[in-house]
C-alpha positions in Angstrom: 0.0 0.0 0.0 1.3 3.5 -0.9 2.0 5.6 2.1 1.3 9.3 1.7 2.3 11.6 4.5 -0.1 14.5 4.9 0.4 17.8 6.8 -0.6 21.4 6.7 1.1 24.6 7.9 -0.5 27.9 6.7 0.3 31.5 7.3 -0.1 34.7 5.2 2.4 37.2 6.5 2.1 41.0 6.5 5.6 42.1 7.3 4.3 45.6 8.0 1.9 44.4 10.7 2.6 44.5 14.4 1.4 41.3 16.0 3.4 38.1 15.2 2.1 34.6 14.9 3.2 32.3 17.7 2.5 28.7 18.7 -0.7 29.5 20.6 -2.1 31.4 17.6 -1.7 28.2 15.5 -3.2 26.2 18.3 -6.4 28.4 18.3 -6.6 28.9 14.5 -8.0 32.4 14.8 -10.8 31.9 12.3 -9.2 28.7 10.7 -9.7 25.3 12.2 -7.8 24.8 15.4 -4.6 22.8 15.4 -5.1 19.1 14.5 -2.5 16.5 15.2 -2.2 12.9 14.1 -5.5 11.2 13.4 -7.4 14.3 14.4 -6.6 15.5 10.9 -9.3 13.2 9.5 -11.9 15.3 11.2 -11.1 18.0 8.6 -12.4 15.9 5.7 -15.7 17.7 5.5 -14.3 21.3 6.0 -13.8 23.5 2.9 -10.0 23.6 3.0 -7.5 21.9 0.7 -6.8 19.2 3.3 -10.5 18.3 3.3 -10.5 18.0 -0.4 -7.4 15.9 -0.4 -8.6 13.5 2.3 -11.9 12.9 0.5 -10.4 12.3 -2.9 -7.3 10.3 -2.0 -7.1 6.9 -3.7 -8.4 4.0 -1.5 -5.2 2.1 -1.9 -3.2 5.0 -0.3 -2.4 4.7 3.3 -2.6 8.3 4.6 -0.1 9.2 7.4 -1.4 12.3 9.2 1.1 14.5 11.0 -0.2 18.0 11.8 -2.5 20.7 10.3 -2.5 24.2 11.6 -3.1 27.8 10.5 -3.1 31.2 12.1 -4.7 34.5 11.2 -2.5 36.6 8.9 -0.1 38.8 10.9 3.4 39.9 11.3 6.1 37.2 10.8 5.8 33.7 12.3 7.9 33.4 15.4 11.1 31.2 15.3 9.6 29.0 18.0 6.3 28.3 16.1 8.0 27.7 12.7 10.7 25.4 14.1 8.2 23.4 16.2 5.8 22.7 13.4 8.4 22.2 10.8 10.3 19.7 12.9 7.1 17.7 13.5 6.7 17.4 9.7 10.3 16.8 8.8 10.8 14.2 11.6 7.7 12.4 10.3 9.1 12.4 6.8 12.3 10.8 8.3 10.6 8.1 10.5 7.4 7.2 8.7 9.0 6.1 5.5 6.3 7.6 3.2 6.2 7.0 -0.6 4.9 10.5 -1.2 4.1 13.7 0.6 1.2 16.1 0.4 1.5 19.5 2.1 -1.3 22.0 2.5 0.5 25.4 2.6 -0.3 29.0 2.0 2.7 30.2 0.0 3.1 33.6 1.6 4.7 32.7 5.0 7.5 34.9 6.3 9.2 34.0 9.6 11.6 35.7 11.9 14.4 33.9 10.1 13.2 33.2 6.6 11.7 35.4 3.9 10.2 32.3 2.3 8.9 30.1 5.1 7.1 27.8 2.7 10.1 27.3 0.6 12.3 26.6 3.6 9.9 23.9 4.9 9.8 22.3 1.4 13.6 22.4 1.2 13.9 20.6 4.5 11.4 18.0 3.5 13.1 17.5 0.2 16.5 17.1 1.9 15.0 14.3 4.0 13.0 12.4 1.4 15.5 12.7 -1.4 15.1 13.9 -5.0 12.8 11.1 -6.3 9.9 11.1 -3.8 6.8 13.0 -5.1 5.8 16.1 -3.2 2.5 17.7 -4.0 1.5 21.1 -2.6 -1.7 23.1 -2.5 -1.4 26.9 -2.1 -3.5 29.9 -1.5 -4.4 32.2 -4.4 -2.3 34.9 -2.6 0.9 32.8 -2.6 4.2 34.7 -3.3 5.7 31.9 -5.4 9.5 31.5 -5.2 12.1 29.6 -7.1 12.8 27.5 -4.0 9.2 26.5 -3.8 9.2 25.5 -7.5 12.4 23.5 -7.3 11.5 21.7 -4.0 8.0 20.5 -4.9 7.0 18.3 -7.8 3.6 19.8 -8.3 1.8 22.8 -6.8 -1.7 24.3 -7.5 -3.5 27.2 -5.9 -7.1 28.3 -5.3 -8.9 29.9 -8.3 -11.5 31.9 -6.3 -11.4 34.9 -4.0 -13.4 34.5 -1.7 -11.7 31.1 -1.6 -14.7 29.0 -2.0 -12.8 26.3 -3.9 -10.3 25.4 -1.3 -11.5 21.8 -1.1 -11.5 21.6 -4.9 -7.9 22.7 -4.8 -7.1 19.7 -2.6 -8.7 17.5 -5.1 -6.5 19.0 -7.8 -3.5 18.2 -5.7 -4.7 14.6 -5.4 -4.9 14.4 -9.2 -1.3 15.7 -9.6 0.0 13.3 -7.0 -1.8 10.4 -8.7 0.1 11.2 -11.9 3.4 11.3 -10.1 2.8 8.1 -8.2 1.8 6.5 -11.5 5.3 7.2 -12.9 4.4 10.3 -14.8 6.5 13.4 -14.9 5.2 16.9 -14.6 7.3 19.7 -16.1 7.0 23.1 -14.6 7.1 26.6 -16.0 6.6 30.0 -14.2 6.5 33.7 -15.0 6.4 36.5 -12.4 4.5 39.7 -13.1 5.9 43.2 -12.5 3.1 44.9 -10.5 1.4 44.4 -7.2 -2.3 43.7 -7.1 -4.4 45.3 -4.3 -6.2 42.4 -2.5 -9.6 44.1 -2.9 -9.1 44.3 -6.7 -8.4 40.6 -7.0 -11.8 39.3 -6.1 -13.0 36.7 -8.6 -16.5 38.1 -8.2 -15.3 41.2 -10.0 -13.4 42.0 -13.2 -10.7 41.5 -14.4 -10.0 38.6 -12.1 -13.3 36.8 -12.9 -12.5 36.8 -16.6 -8.8 35.9 -16.2 -9.6 32.8 -14.1 -12.2 31.7 -16.7 -9.5 32.1 -19.4 -7.1 30.1 -17.2 -9.5 27.1 -17.4 -10.0 27.5 -21.1 -6.2 27.5 -21.6 -5.7 24.2 -19.8 -5.2 21.3 -22.2 -2.9 18.4 -22.9 -2.8 17.6 -19.1 -1.6 21.1 -18.2 -2.7 22.4 -14.8 -2.4 26.2 -14.5 -2.3 28.6 -11.6 -2.5 32.4 -11.4 -1.2 33.3 -7.9 -2.1 36.9 -7.4 0.5 37.3 -4.6 0.1 38.9 -1.2 1.1 42.5 -1.5 2.2 43.1 2.1 5.4 41.0 2.4 8.5 43.0 1.9 10.9 40.7 0.2 12.1 40.3 -3.4 9.6 37.6 -4.5 6.5 39.5 -3.4 4.5 39.8 -6.7 2.0 37.8 -8.8 3.1 34.6 -10.6 1.6 32.4 -13.3 2.8 28.8 -13.2 1.8 25.4 -14.4 2.6 21.8 -14.6 2.1 19.2 -17.4 3.6 16.2 -19.2 4.7 18.3 -22.2 7.3 20.9 -21.3 6.8 23.0 -24.3 3.0 23.0 -23.9 3.4 24.1 -20.3 5.7 27.0 -21.2 3.4 28.1 -24.0 0.2 28.4 -21.9 2.0 29.9 -18.9 3.4 32.6 -21.2 -0.1 33.1 -22.8 -1.8 33.5 -19.4 0.9 35.7 -18.0 0.5 38.0 -21.0 -3.2 38.3 -20.5 -2.7 39.2 -16.8 -0.2 41.8 -17.8 -2.6 43.2 -20.4 -5.3 43.6 -17.7 -3.1 45.6 -15.3 -5.1 48.8 -15.5 -8.3 47.0 -14.6 -6.9 46.1 -11.2 -6.8 49.7 -10.0 -8.3 49.9 -6.5 -11.9 51.0 -6.0 -12.6 52.2 -2.5 -14.0 55.2 -0.4 -12.7 57.0 2.6 -14.5 55.8 5.7 -16.6 59.0 6.2 -17.8 58.9 2.6 -18.5 55.1 2.7 -20.7 55.6 5.8 -22.4 58.7 4.3 -23.2 56.7 1.1 -24.5 53.8 3.2 -26.8 56.1 5.0 -28.1 57.5 1.7 -28.8 54.1 0.4 -30.6 53.0 3.6 -32.7 56.2 3.4 -33.7 55.3 -0.2 -34.8 51.8 1.0 -31.8 49.8 0.0 -30.7 47.5 2.8 -28.6 46.0 4.1 -25.5 47.9 2.9 -22.3 46.0 3.7 -19.2 48.0 4.4 -15.8 46.3 4.4 -13.2 47.8 6.9 -10.5 46.5 4.6 -7.4 48.1 6.2 -8.1 46.3 9.5 -8.8 42.9 8.1 -7.6 40.1 10.4 -7.3 38.1 7.2 -4.5 40.4 5.9 -2.5 41.4 9.0 -5.0 43.6 10.8 -5.8 43.0 14.4 -9.5 44.1 14.3 -8.6 46.9 16.7 -8.8 50.0 14.6 -11.6 52.5 15.3 -11.9 54.8 12.4 -14.9 53.2 10.8 -16.5 52.7 14.2 -16.2 56.4 14.9 -18.0 57.2 11.6 -20.7 54.7 12.3 -21.3 56.1 15.8 -21.4 59.7 14.5 -24.0 58.7 11.8 -26.0 56.6 14.3 -28.1 54.9 11.6 -30.7 52.7 13.1 -29.9 49.0 12.5 -26.1 49.4 12.3 -23.8 46.6 13.4 -20.0 46.3 13.3 -18.3 42.9 13.5 -16.0 42.1 15.1 -13.5 44.0 17.3 -10.8 42.1 19.1 -10.6 43.4 22.6 -10.4 40.5 25.1 -10.5 42.8 28.2 -13.7 44.4 26.9 -15.3 41.1 26.1 -14.5 39.8 29.6 -15.6 42.9 31.4 -19.0 42.8 29.6 -19.3 39.1 30.5 -18.7 39.9 34.1 -21.1 42.8 34.1 -23.9 40.8 32.5 -26.7 41.5 30.0 -28.4 44.8 30.6 -25.4 46.4 32.3 -23.7 49.6 31.2 -20.0 49.3 30.7 -17.3 51.8 29.9 -15.5 50.3 26.9 -11.9 51.5 26.5 -10.7 50.7 23.0 -6.9 51.5 22.6 -6.9 51.5 18.8 -4.5 49.8 16.4 -1.5 52.1 17.0 -1.5 53.2 13.4 -1.2 56.9 12.8 -4.6 58.5 12.7 -6.3 55.8 14.7 -7.0 57.3 18.1 -8.2 55.5 21.3 -12.0 55.6 22.0 -13.7 55.4 25.4 -17.4 55.5 25.7 -20.4 53.8 27.4 -22.2 50.8 25.9 -25.1 48.7 27.0 -24.3 44.9 27.1 -27.1 43.6 24.9 -26.1 40.0 24.6 -23.4 37.5 25.6 -22.3 34.2 24.0 -19.5 31.6 24.3 -18.0 32.5 20.9 -18.3 28.9 19.8 -19.9 28.5 16.3 -19.8 26.5 13.1 -19.5 28.1 9.6 -22.2 27.2 7.1 -21.5 29.8 4.4 -19.5 29.0 1.2 -16.1 30.2 2.3 -15.2 27.7 5.0 -18.3 25.6 5.7 -17.9 23.1 8.4 -15.3 25.1 10.2 -15.7 25.2 14.0 -14.7 28.6 15.4 -13.8 29.6 18.9 -13.5 33.4 19.5 -15.2 33.8 22.9 -16.1 35.0 25.3 -18.0 37.3 23.0 -20.4 40.2 23.6 -22.8 42.4 21.7 -22.6 46.0 22.8 -24.9 48.9 21.9 -24.4 52.6 21.8 -27.4 54.5 20.4 -28.4 52.7 17.2 -25.0 51.1 16.7 -24.2 47.6 17.9 -20.7 46.2 18.1 -19.6 42.6 18.3 -16.5 42.3 20.5 -14.5 39.0 20.8 -11.7 37.6 23.0 -10.1 36.1 19.9 -9.6 37.7 16.6 -11.1 36.3 13.4 -11.9 37.8 10.0 -15.6 38.1 9.2 -16.5 35.7 6.4 -19.6 33.8 7.5 -23.1 35.2 8.6 -23.0 32.9 11.6 -20.3 35.1 13.1 -23.0 37.8 13.6 -25.9 35.4 14.2 -23.9 34.0 17.1 -24.2 37.4 18.7 -28.0 37.3 18.5 -28.5 39.3 15.3 -29.7 38.3 11.8 -27.4 40.2 9.4 -30.1 40.2 6.8 -32.3 42.3 9.0 -29.8 45.1 9.6 -29.5 48.4 7.7 -25.7 48.6 7.7 -23.4 45.7 8.3 -19.8 46.7 8.8 -17.2 43.8 8.7 -13.5 43.5 9.5 -12.7 41.9 6.1 -11.5 42.7 2.6 -13.1 40.1 0.2 -13.8 36.8 2.0 -17.0 38.3 3.4 -18.4 38.6 -0.1 -18.9 34.8 -0.3 -21.7 34.9 2.3 -22.6 38.6 2.6 -22.7 39.8 -1.0 -25.7 37.7 -1.9 -27.8 39.5 0.8 -26.4 43.0 0.3 -28.2 45.8 -1.5 -24.7 47.2 -2.1 -21.2 46.5 -1.0 -18.8 49.4 -0.1 -15.1 49.2 0.6 -14.0 51.7 3.3 -10.6 53.1 3.9 -10.0 53.8 7.6 -6.5 53.8 9.2 -5.3 50.3 9.8 -2.3 47.9 9.4 -3.2 46.6 6.0 -2.8 49.2 3.2 -5.5 48.6 0.6 -3.2 50.4 -1.8 0.3 48.7 -1.7 1.9 52.0 -2.5 1.0 53.1 1.0 3.6 50.8 2.6 7.2 51.8 3.2 8.8 49.1 1.0 12.6 48.4 1.3 13.3 45.0 -0.3 11.1 44.5 -3.4 12.7 43.7 -6.7 13.7 46.9 -8.4 11.1 47.8 -11.1 8.1 46.1 -9.6 5.3 48.6 -9.7 3.6 49.4 -6.3 0.2 48.7 -7.7 -1.5 48.7 -11.1 0.2 51.3 -13.3 2.0 52.4 -10.1 5.4 53.8 -9.3 8.2 51.3 -10.0 10.1 50.3 -6.8 13.7 51.5 -6.6 16.1 50.3 -3.9 16.7 53.9 -2.8 13.1 54.6 -2.2 11.8 55.3 1.3 8.1 55.8 0.6 6.6 56.9 -2.7 4.2 59.2 -0.9 
């Protein structure tokens, strides 16, 4: 029986963020499934993640050898302790379990305290142990920053094709298919081309153009056994390989090179269409109020620059200030990460009035806020996603409270998590469909579950750790000539900040 070692270690790193990802962050998951070790991994079979898709599609004659699966909310670099502990578990299992093949569920944009390319470093270590001939198949996030080390260390890689990432399990199935070819004695040739501009994450949603059309064209270009990937990159990791990449694998080397070049050319031609579309927070709230007054509701506002799914901590207050000032009846903001406020509200009890002290994110322009709120509801923070983004995922963010000031309600949690499922608001005791304005700490993933109910979706720019426009970061280590956004200023090594 063919022994296939399976493991997952995912982190999307914002090197400009303030809060690192340590071991305990991976234990909790912070919006992802909690850490699973050994046979616990089989519990992920029905969760919409690549590991789930791989587990359900693996050949019956394969003996799966589960090691560890863990992920943490995007943040500053992964600590040395966390990276070494997880990596050693995987590498040691490769050494002792004598697998015939390896499947790794990775993100592709991990930066650690010691390594710019955490994913590539892990793959290098695995390759050093298993040798040059053992098949290694890898699934990646659509926002992977693909490196030469990743490409040379793995035999096959494939990334998501949707943003929101509703096809994560399908991506695991594609990895299964690639591994099946490799175990059957087939060879997959690789080709890759990097692009020369950064794509704002909001602009890369596959519910919008040009990404929607480009991924449709990707599937049309696949033929002759070629599997293509367009990794849009994560434009908040300050190292030379931060940029989009088109890559592919197939049995015919020339065919792979040809279609990779064709798709890369089409992405390059669409550069101007990726320009960011967003509003300052005050204008977004004013526009939402106008729409509600006209009878359009709910209006969903994305607080994109404090997205915990991109390095934010869900602590910035700019959008909350605007919502409190507007005081539109039926407004809810989800969800702030202030453990001390959540615990104080829990101790005070429903109906009590508490003085909430929100410190803010520490980003310039984001000032602390202290005001009184009524504790309207309390809950454990335990819930299960049933929306398209990560259905089946069990989340633990509690204790959690629902606070109210005037007409504005705020969900406050003890653990941070990006808003991507309606159940995250339902758990607080509100139906998001019945609200007038729903503000979410998210950039794009919320669209999977919230866009279908929304009269309109607005993207708001309030001070926060994740710049929606990559040019807003102070870059130091990009490859010279890479443009800091669509049609943007080319990076030069002597630059401090283009603004």
